[in-house]
ZADO-1210 file (C-alpha; in nm, 4 decimals, padded with zeros to 6 digits):
<atoms>
<atom x="08.9632" y="07.9729" z="07.6874" code="MET" pos="1"/>
<atom x="09.2629" y="08.1140" z="07.8602" code="PRO" pos="2"/>
<atom x="09.3024" y="08.1138" z="08.2485" code="PHE" pos="3"/>
<atom x="09.4973" y="08.4001" z="08.3516" code="VAL" pos="4"/>
<atom x="09.6547" y="08.3395" z="08.6937" code="ILE" pos="5"/>
<atom x="09.7005" y="08.6367" z="08.9219" code="ASP" pos="6"/>
<atom x="10.0173" y="08.7063" z="09.1281" code="SER" pos="7"/>
<atom x="09.8396" y="08.6416" z="09.4575" code="ASN" pos="8"/>
<atom x="09.7410" y="08.2903" z="09.3525" code="VAL" pos="9"/>
<atom x="10.0849" y="08.2093" z="09.2731" code="LEU" pos="10"/>
<atom x="10.1867" y="08.3189" z="09.6331" code="VAL" pos="11"/>
<atom x="09.9326" y="08.1061" z="09.7874" code="TYR" pos="12"/>
<atom x="10.0401" y="07.7971" z="09.5584" code="LEU" pos="13"/>
<atom x="10.4281" y="07.8585" z="09.6451" code="LEU" pos="14"/>
<atom x="10.3224" y="07.8600" z="10.0118" code="ALA" pos="15"/>
<atom x="10.1634" y="07.5115" z="09.9757" code="GLY" pos="16"/>
<atom x="09.8058" y="07.6032" z="09.9572" code="ASP" pos="17"/>
<atom x="09.6207" y="07.2777" z="09.8309" code="GLU" pos="18"/>
<atom x="09.3248" y="07.4571" z="09.7160" code="ARG" pos="19"/>
<atom x="09.5035" y="07.6473" z="09.4522" code="VAL" pos="20"/>
<atom x="09.7202" y="07.3396" z="09.3487" code="ALA" pos="21"/>
<atom x="09.3963" y="07.1447" z="09.3158" code="ARG" pos="22"/>
<atom x="09.2489" y="07.4298" z="09.0934" code="CYS" pos="23"/>
<atom x="09.5422" y="07.3894" z="08.8746" code="LEU" pos="24"/>
<atom x="09.5287" y="07.0257" z="08.8319" code="ARG" pos="25"/>
<atom x="09.1877" y="07.0408" z="08.7460" code="ARG" pos="26"/>
<atom x="09.2503" y="07.2834" z="08.4665" code="LEU" pos="27"/>
<atom x="09.5250" y="07.0378" z="08.3569" code="ALA" pos="28"/>
<atom x="09.2913" y="06.7620" z="08.3445" code="GLU" pos="29"/>
<atom x="09.0421" y="06.9393" z="08.1413" code="ARG" pos="30"/>
<atom x="09.3156" y="07.0208" z="07.8859" code="GLY" pos="31"/>
<atom x="09.3142" y="07.3754" z="07.9786" code="GLU" pos="32"/>
<atom x="09.6491" y="07.5539" z="08.0171" code="ARG" pos="33"/>
<atom x="09.7141" y="07.8179" z="08.2675" code="ALA" pos="34"/>
<atom x="09.8906" y="08.1494" z="08.1769" code="SER" pos="35"/>
<atom x="10.0221" y="08.4425" z="08.3281" code="VAL" pos="36"/>
<atom x="10.0917" y="08.8116" z="08.2473" code="SER" pos="37"/>
<atom x="10.4288" y="08.9327" z="08.1832" code="LEU" pos="38"/>
<atom x="10.3838" y="09.1643" z="08.4908" code="ILE" pos="39"/>
<atom x="10.3139" y="08.8713" z="08.7199" code="THR" pos="40"/>
<atom x="10.6349" y="08.7335" z="08.6251" code="ARG" pos="41"/>
<atom x="10.8159" y="09.0419" z="08.7164" code="ILE" pos="42"/>
<atom x="10.6153" y="09.0608" z="09.0291" code="GLU" pos="43"/>
<atom x="10.6770" y="08.7362" z="09.1587" code="VAL" pos="44"/>
<atom x="11.0476" y="08.6876" z="09.0791" code="LEU" pos="45"/>
<atom x="11.1259" y="09.0441" z="09.1742" code="GLY" pos="46"/>
<atom x="10.9970" y="09.0246" z="09.5331" code="HIS" pos="47"/>
<atom x="11.2806" y="09.0832" z="09.7879" code="SER" pos="48"/>
<atom x="11.2328" y="08.7839" z="09.9855" code="SER" pos="49"/>
<atom x="11.2797" y="08.5477" z="09.7031" code="VAL" pos="50"/>
<atom x="11.5804" y="08.3277" z="09.7881" code="THR" pos="51"/>
<atom x="11.7946" y="08.1378" z="09.5099" code="PRO" pos="52"/>
<atom x="11.6263" y="07.8153" z="09.5967" code="ALA" pos="53"/>
<atom x="11.2846" y="07.9614" z="09.5677" code="ALA" pos="54"/>
<atom x="11.3667" y="08.1410" z="09.2607" code="GLU" pos="55"/>
<atom x="11.4559" y="07.8162" z="09.0856" code="GLU" pos="56"/>
<atom x="11.1044" y="07.6710" z="09.1807" code="GLU" pos="57"/>
<atom x="10.9287" y="07.9785" z="09.0737" code="ILE" pos="58"/>
<atom x="11.0937" y="07.9805" z="08.7447" code="ARG" pos="59"/>
<atom x="10.9968" y="07.6159" z="08.7022" code="ARG" pos="60"/>
<atom x="10.6353" y="07.6873" z="08.7668" code="LEU" pos="61"/>
<atom x="10.6183" y="07.9998" z="08.5505" code="LEU" pos="62"/>
<atom x="10.7976" y="07.8194" z="08.2773" code="ASP" pos="63"/>
<atom x="10.5131" y="07.5628" z="08.2840" code="SER" pos="64"/>
<atom x="10.2621" y="07.8212" z="08.1993" code="MET" pos="65"/>
<atom x="10.2134" y="08.0700" z="07.9007" code="ASP" pos="66"/>
<atom x="10.3111" y="08.4090" z="07.9363" code="THR" pos="67"/>
<atom x="10.1051" y="08.6892" z="07.7814" code="PHE" pos="68"/>
<atom x="10.3359" y="08.9960" z="07.6741" code="GLY" pos="69"/>
<atom x="10.2198" y="09.3522" z="07.7104" code="ILE" pos="70"/>
<atom x="10.0791" y="09.4132" z="07.3664" code="SER" pos="71"/>
<atom x="09.9731" y="09.7538" z="07.2460" code="ASP" pos="72"/>
<atom x="09.6040" y="09.6325" z="07.2929" code="ALA" pos="73"/>
<atom x="09.6849" y="09.5605" z="07.6599" code="VAL" pos="74"/>
<atom x="09.8517" y="09.9050" z="07.7062" code="VAL" pos="75"/>
<atom x="09.5438" y="10.0883" z="07.5672" code="GLU" pos="76"/>
<atom x="09.3218" y="09.8763" z="07.7802" code="ARG" pos="77"/>
<atom x="09.5366" y="09.9355" z="08.0801" code="THR" pos="78"/>
<atom x="09.5288" y="10.3032" z="08.0205" code="ILE" pos="79"/>
<atom x="09.1237" y="10.2974" z="08.0234" code="THR" pos="80"/>
<atom x="09.1273" y="10.0722" z="08.3346" code="LEU" pos="81"/>
<atom x="09.3530" y="10.3019" z="08.5215" code="ARG" pos="82"/>
<atom x="09.1367" y="10.6081" z="08.4572" code="ARG" pos="83"/>
<atom x="08.7927" y="10.4300" z="08.5373" code="ALA" pos="84"/>
<atom x="08.8938" y="10.2266" z="08.8241" code="THR" pos="85"/>
<atom x="09.2084" y="10.3412" z="08.9804" code="ARG" pos="86"/>
<atom x="09.3400" y="10.0195" z="08.9906" code="LEU" pos="87"/>
<atom x="09.7297" y="09.9800" z="09.0799" code="LYS" pos="88"/>
<atom x="09.9382" y="09.9351" z="08.7525" code="LEU" pos="89"/>
<atom x="10.0156" y="09.5747" z="08.7880" code="PRO" pos="90"/>
<atom x="09.6455" y="09.4940" z="08.8640" code="ASP" pos="91"/>
<atom x="09.5415" y="09.7011" z="08.5698" code="ALA" pos="92"/>
<atom x="09.7891" y="09.5221" z="08.3372" code="VAL" pos="93"/>
<atom x="09.6693" y="09.1777" z="08.4731" code="ILE" pos="94"/>
<atom x="09.3080" y="09.2575" z="08.4325" code="ALA" pos="95"/>
<atom x="09.3597" y="09.3984" z="08.0662" code="ALA" pos="96"/>
<atom x="09.5418" y="09.0816" z="07.9620" code="THR" pos="97"/>
<atom x="09.2576" y="08.8671" z="08.0680" code="ALA" pos="98"/>
<atom x="09.0058" y="09.1076" z="07.8859" code="LEU" pos="99"/>
<atom x="09.1908" y="09.1334" z="07.5758" code="GLU" pos="100"/>
<atom x="09.2680" y="08.7540" z="07.5517" code="SER" pos="101"/>
<atom x="08.9144" y="08.6549" z="07.6184" code="GLY" pos="102"/>
<atom x="08.9881" y="08.4470" z="07.9351" code="GLY" pos="103"/>
<atom x="08.9129" y="08.4024" z="08.2865" code="VAL" pos="104"/>
<atom x="09.1172" y="08.5876" z="08.5500" code="LEU" pos="105"/>
<atom x="09.2150" y="08.3339" z="08.8679" code="VAL" pos="106"/>
<atom x="09.2367" y="08.5447" z="09.1524" code="THR" pos="107"/>
<atom x="09.1669" y="08.5817" z="09.5077" code="HIS" pos="108"/>
<atom x="09.1377" y="08.9722" z="09.5101" code="ASP" pos="109"/>
<atom x="08.7642" y="08.9703" z="09.4008" code="LEU" pos="110"/>
<atom x="08.7112" y="09.2957" z="09.5696" code="ARG" pos="111"/>
<atom x="08.9539" y="09.4793" z="09.3755" code="GLY" pos="112"/>
<atom x="08.9019" y="09.3422" z="09.0419" code="PHE" pos="113"/>
<atom x="08.5343" y="09.3553" z="09.0886" code="GLY" pos="114"/>
<atom x="08.5501" y="09.7192" z="08.9731" code="ARG" pos="115"/>
<atom x="08.6461" y="09.6043" z="08.6419" code="VAL" pos="116"/>
<atom x="08.3315" y="09.5700" z="08.4204" code="SER" pos="117"/>
<atom x="08.3180" y="09.2778" z="08.1896" code="GLY" pos="118"/>
<atom x="08.6050" y="09.0825" z="08.3590" code="LEU" pos="119"/>
<atom x="08.5337" y="08.7274" z="08.4330" code="ARG" pos="120"/>
<atom x="08.6942" y="08.5901" z="08.7611" code="VAL" pos="121"/>
<atom x="08.7054" y="08.2863" z="08.9678" code="ILE" pos="122"/>
<atom x="08.8554" y="08.2569" z="09.3186" code="ASP" pos="123"/>
<atom x="09.0122" y="07.9122" z="09.3638" code="PRO" pos="124"/>
<atom x="09.0144" y="07.9465" z="09.7411" code="LEU" pos="125"/>
<atom x="08.6509" y="07.9769" z="09.7412" code="SER" pos="126"/>
<atom x="08.4221" y="07.6856" z="09.7920" code="ALA" pos="127"/>
<atom x="08.3078" y="07.6652" z="09.4273" code="ALA" pos="128"/>
<atom x="08.6192" y="07.7874" z="09.2598" code="GLY" pos="129"/>
<atom x="08.6516" y="07.6170" z="08.9148" code="LEU" pos="130"/>
<atom x="08.3169" y="07.4210" z="08.9323" code="ASP" pos="131"/>
<atom x="08.1510" y="07.7462" z="08.7974" code="ASP" pos="132"/>
<atom x="08.3475" y="07.7292" z="08.4830" code="VAL" pos="133"/>
<atom x="08.2721" y="07.4691" z="08.1911" code="PRO" pos="134"/>
<atom x="08.5339" y="07.3205" z="07.9859" code="PRO" pos="135"/>
<atom x="08.6402" y="07.5510" z="07.6772" code="SER" pos="136"/>
<atom x="08.4758" y="07.3128" z="07.4222" code="ASP" pos="137"/>
<atom x="08.1380" y="07.3086" z="07.5754" code="THR" pos="138"/>
<atom x="08.0479" y="07.6619" z="07.4752" code="GLY" pos="139"/>
<atom x="08.0678" y="08.0238" z="07.6315" code="PRO" pos="140"/>
<atom x="08.1817" y="08.0314" z="07.9889" code="SER" pos="141"/>
<atom x="07.9175" y="08.0611" z="08.2685" code="SER" pos="142"/>
<atom x="08.1223" y="08.2529" z="08.4946" code="VAL" pos="143"/>
<atom x="07.9437" y="08.5649" z="08.6052" code="ARG" pos="144"/>
<atom x="08.0757" y="08.9079" z="08.5761" code="GLU" pos="145"/>
<atom x="08.1381" y="09.0748" z="08.9342" code="PRO" pos="146"/>
<atom x="07.9137" y="09.3479" z="09.0127" code="ARG" pos="147"/>
<atom x="08.0674" y="09.6643" z="08.9294" code="VAL" pos="148"/>
<atom x="08.1280" y="09.8806" z="09.2622" code="ARG" pos="149"/>
<atom x="08.1107" y="10.2622" z="09.1984" code="TYR" pos="150"/>
<atom x="08.2800" y="10.5181" z="09.4085" code="ARG" pos="151"/>
<atom x="08.0049" y="10.7201" z="09.5616" code="GLY" pos="152"/>
<atom x="07.6191" y="10.6771" z="09.4621" code="ARG" pos="153"/>
<atom x="07.5000" y="10.6470" z="09.1153" code="PRO" pos="154"/>
<atom x="07.3866" y="10.9742" z="08.9707" code="ALA" pos="155"/>
<atom x="07.0209" y="10.9139" z="08.9706" code="ASP" pos="156"/>
<atom x="07.0167" y="10.7870" z="09.3329" code="GLU" pos="157"/>
<atom x="07.2367" y="11.0851" z="09.4338" code="SER" pos="158"/>
<atom x="06.9773" y="11.3210" z="09.2424" code="THR" pos="159"/>
<atom x="06.6824" y="11.1713" z="09.4150" code="ARG" pos="160"/>
<atom x="06.8462" y="11.1912" z="09.7765" code="ARG" pos="161"/>
<atom x="06.9590" y="11.5487" z="09.7049" code="GLY" pos="162"/>
<atom x="06.6204" y="11.6538" z="09.5931" code="GLY" pos="163"/>
<atom x="06.4635" y="11.5227" z="09.9126" code="ARG" pos="164"/>
<atom x="06.7359" y="11.6905" z="10.1147" code="ALA" pos="165"/>
<atom x="06.6481" y="12.0182" z="09.9393" code="ARG" pos="166"/>
<atom x="06.2848" y="11.9836" z="10.0133" code="ARG" pos="167"/>
<atom x="06.3436" y="11.9058" z="10.3835" code="ARG" pos="168"/>
<atom x="06.5507" y="12.2392" z="10.3973" code="CYS" pos="169"/>
<atom x="06.3418" y="12.4636" z="10.2092" code="ALA" pos="170"/>
<atom x="06.1549" y="12.7258" z="10.4063" code="SER" pos="171"/>
<atom x="05.7701" y="12.6429" z="10.4373" code="PRO" pos="172"/>
<atom x="05.5557" y="12.8663" z="10.1799" code="PRO" pos="173"/>
<atom x="05.4092" y="13.1828" z="10.3208" code="ARG" pos="174"/>
<atom x="05.0423" y="13.2480" z="10.3091" code="PRO" pos="175"/>
<atom x="04.9263" y="13.4696" z="10.0053" code="ALA" pos="176"/>
<atom x="04.9561" y="13.8392" z="10.0979" code="GLY" pos="177"/>
<atom x="05.2028" y="13.7804" z="10.3984" code="ALA" pos="178"/>
<atom x="05.4981" y="14.0039" z="10.4225" code="SER" pos="179"/>
<atom x="05.8376" y="13.9149" z="10.5414" code="ILE" pos="180"/>
<atom x="05.8369" y="14.2106" z="10.7999" code="ARG" pos="181"/>
<atom x="05.5614" y="14.3452" z="11.0038" code="PRO" pos="182"/>
<atom x="05.4089" y="14.6518" z="10.8407" code="ALA" pos="183"/>
<atom x="05.4662" y="14.9933" z="11.0485" code="ARG" pos="184"/>
<atom x="05.1746" y="15.1532" z="11.1990" code="PRO" pos="185"/>
<atom x="05.0637" y="15.4813" z="11.0460" code="ASP" pos="186"/>
<atom x="05.1333" y="15.6958" z="11.3728" code="SER" pos="187"/>
<atom x="05.4446" y="15.6933" z="11.5694" code="PRO" pos="188"/>
<atom x="05.4958" y="15.5158" z="11.8866" code="SER" pos="189"/>
<atom x="05.4704" y="15.7290" z="12.2106" code="PRO" pos="190"/>
<atom x="05.7848" y="15.7961" z="12.3704" code="PRO" pos="191"/>
<atom x="05.8944" y="15.5586" z="12.6485" code="SER" pos="192"/>
<atom x="05.8871" y="15.6845" z="13.0196" code="PRO" pos="193"/>
<atom x="06.2607" y="15.6916" z="13.0433" code="ARG" pos="194"/>
<atom x="06.2814" y="15.9415" z="12.7455" code="ARG" pos="195"/>
<atom x="05.9997" y="16.1423" z="12.9092" code="GLN" pos="196"/>
<atom x="06.2030" y="16.1957" z="13.2173" code="ARG" pos="197"/>
<atom x="06.4992" y="16.2785" z="13.0176" code="LYS" pos="198"/>
<atom x="06.3160" y="16.5557" z="12.8362" code="ALA" pos="199"/>
<atom x="06.2072" y="16.7079" z="13.1695" code="ARG" pos="200"/>
</atoms>
């Protein structure tokens, strides 16, 4: 089972975060191999703050991992994800890579990637981290898919709430036989005292 490492996790690792280092060590102990998307390699190495010394360290780290290229299948999945979730292009490519490889995305951005239906994610900075994931040779992963977050209310809930709002705003029913305006009397109204004085 591929474990696709997100760019933000590599940033934490390069900053010396022991939680990420422990997660990657456990992957190695279990015989799992960490991997990255080609877009992650571009993101991390292409950052403007990378010094020559840091670049050498980053390249050694990335070379120790498998790199997934951007295949036609990843391109098509990325297009679908961009339309459905409005993820930024690099995030959509990384998510598509994890989905197409049948792997698990290792990321600290659960909120952003939680919009991707069917994507399995773990957060190495959380308390559980890799504990939720069994080794590849024990069967399917037990990582739970994140709850999909929608923009706005689901259609059925919106309809229900809209229906209640319309019922609250509707005018009360009129009694049978009632008219909108009061009927005019058969005989004309008597002239007012002011009109009588003017007539004199």
